[in-house]
C-alpha positions, 0 to 999 in steps of 0.5 A: 717437872710441872711448870706453873704460872703464879697469878697474884695481885700486883697493882696498888696505889700504896707503893709499900703494898705493891712492894710487899706483893712483889716480895710475896710473889718471889717467896711463893716462887721459891716455895713452889720450887722447893715443893717440886714445881717450876714457877713463872711469875711475871711479878717476881721475875720481871718487876725489878728488871722492868724498873731497872731497865725503864720497861713498863711496870703497869700490869696491862702492858704485860697482858699478852705476855702473861696470856702466853705464859698461862697457855704454856703452863701446866697449871696456874697457881693463885697466890691469895694475898689481900686483894686477890679477889678484886684483881683484874689481872688475876681474874684474866689469868683464871679466865685464860686458864679456864678457856685453855682447860688449865688447872687452877690451884690456890696457895695462901701465906702461912706465917709458920710454914711460908705457904700452904695449898688451899683446898676447896 
């Protein structure tokens, strides 16, 4: 099974937007799993755990952890939510993938089908 790191925007001053991003990351992981991939998302897998266990929730606290997962993955999948182009975290994860020669793929929400692959 192909292991993929899901890169998606996270931080936002509006708590509702942040929560929507967490939900979208979880839904994208489920979609990727159904597509035959083994996804890892720091947002989907750790946001609520961090909240419940008094771990840091700011993105920068997870930088080295995320870098190691990017390096260990077969591909990075960028979830194109609003704000993904402006996200420092997404930009870092793409840069790490590029320096490690890890493929970068993109998906976007599709309200009829859940998500869809983005072709260049």
